[in-house]
C-alpha positions in Angstrom: 39.7 150.6 77.4 36.9 148.2 78.1 37.6 144.6 77.0 35.1 141.9 76.5 35.2 138.1 76.0 33.8 136.4 72.9 32.8 132.8 73.5 33.2 130.3 70.7 30.6 127.7 71.1 30.4 124.3 69.4 26.8 123.6 68.3 25.6 120.2 67.1 22.2 119.2 65.8 21.9 115.7 64.5 24.9 115.1 62.2 25.6 118.8 61.8 28.2 120.7 63.8 29.3 124.3 63.6 30.5 127.1 65.8 28.9 130.4 66.9 30.7 133.4 68.4 28.9 135.6 70.9 29.6 137.9 73.8 28.0 137.0 77.1 25.6 140.0 76.6 24.3 138.3 73.4 23.5 135.2 75.4 21.8 137.4 78.1 19.7 139.2 75.4 18.7 135.9 73.9 17.8 134.5 77.3 15.6 137.5 78.2 13.6 137.1 75.0 13.2 133.3 75.5 12.1 133.8 79.2 9.5 136.3 78.2 8.3 134.7 74.9 8.7 131.0 75.6 8.7 130.8 79.4 12.2 129.3 79.6 13.5 128.9 83.2 15.2 132.2 84.1 17.9 130.3 86.0 19.0 128.3 83.0 21.6 130.9 81.8 24.9 130.8 83.8 25.0 133.9 86.0 27.0 137.0 85.0 30.2 137.2 87.0 32.1 140.4 87.5 35.2 139.5 89.5 37.9 137.8 87.4 35.6 137.7 84.4 38.5 137.5 82.0 40.6 134.9 83.8 41.4 131.9 81.6 39.8 129.4 84.0 36.6 131.4 84.3 36.4 131.9 80.5 36.8 128.1 79.9 34.3 127.3 82.6 31.7 129.8 81.3 32.3 128.6 77.7 31.4 125.0 78.8 28.3 126.3 80.7 27.1 128.3 77.7 27.6 125.3 75.4 25.4 123.3 77.8 22.9 126.2 77.9 22.5 126.1 74.1 22.3 122.3 73.9 19.6 122.4 76.6 17.6 125.0 74.6 17.9 122.8 71.5 16.5 119.9 73.5 13.6 122.0 74.7 12.7 122.8 71.1 13.4 119.5 69.2 11.2 120.3 66.2 11.2 124.0 65.6 13.5 126.4 67.4 12.0 129.9 68.1 13.1 132.5 65.5 15.3 134.4 68.0 17.2 131.2 68.8 17.5 130.2 65.2 19.0 133.5 64.3 21.4 133.3 67.3 22.6 129.9 66.2 22.9 131.0 62.5 20.5 128.3 61.3 19.9 130.5 58.2 23.4 129.8 57.1 23.0 126.0 57.2 19.5 125.4 56.0 19.6 123.4 52.7 
């Protein structure tokens, strides 16, 4: 049985805060699209780790790194986020 970790990430834009839940592979897919379409630094995403990937300390560390990753992306696109990033962050659920 293969197990996987879902990361619950706190996102904040202006006065709005919400959480998104994604597997690392989702972040990797997002990152690949942003690297090819928007020329994002390919080293921005925390690296995939195989050994001890489900240890509590590694999960907590990676969760913080992924949170920083998303906040960095939001700073890179202050006015309009790319569609792939908007979908990933569930913007469509919060647009009024």
